[in-house]
C-alpha angles and dihedrals in degrees: 000000000000101000139026107262090221105048103007093236114153110271112237101177131272135092096283137045110258091218107041102012096236112163108249102171094102092048091050091049092050090050091049090050091050090051091050090050090052090052092048090049092052092046091050090047089054090052091048091244092141099170091053091045091052092050093049094046091049091049092050091052090047092053099041125359106215137154090254092051092050091048091049092049090047091054091049091049090049091051089050089051092242092140096170092056092043091054093046093049093045090050091050090050088057093049095257114137122198107254120212091230094051118115112268122248115262113280139186088298086079090072091058093056097052113115095021125126128220108293093040098271118137120231112266096020115127109267095029120120094249094053091050090048092052092050092051091049094049095040093244 
């Protein structure tokens, strides 16, 4: 914690804010638990215990949403091959928020465009460049 959540005075340690006297012991304990959860998540990730890593990373984010927590959760999502979540978490760790008007991530429509050439014509379909090239080569 860098600042008192009540008065925004710089935090210099201790159980109470030096300016306003607000009790900070619980906040400090929660932040320490979140840091411990991040460490457990990274250790579990290193041991390829992905479910445990996911649980610990989620708990850390629930307790205290920090850049380090978002990065840890993104790494766990990446290891679990949840690429969409990994990208979202990584973007959030960099201060990028998903805008409603942003282009959507690729979907199943990507499969329909495989094998197409610029202009939307599929290879081998009459009128495509490859069909014309084959006709010219065979004299037809």
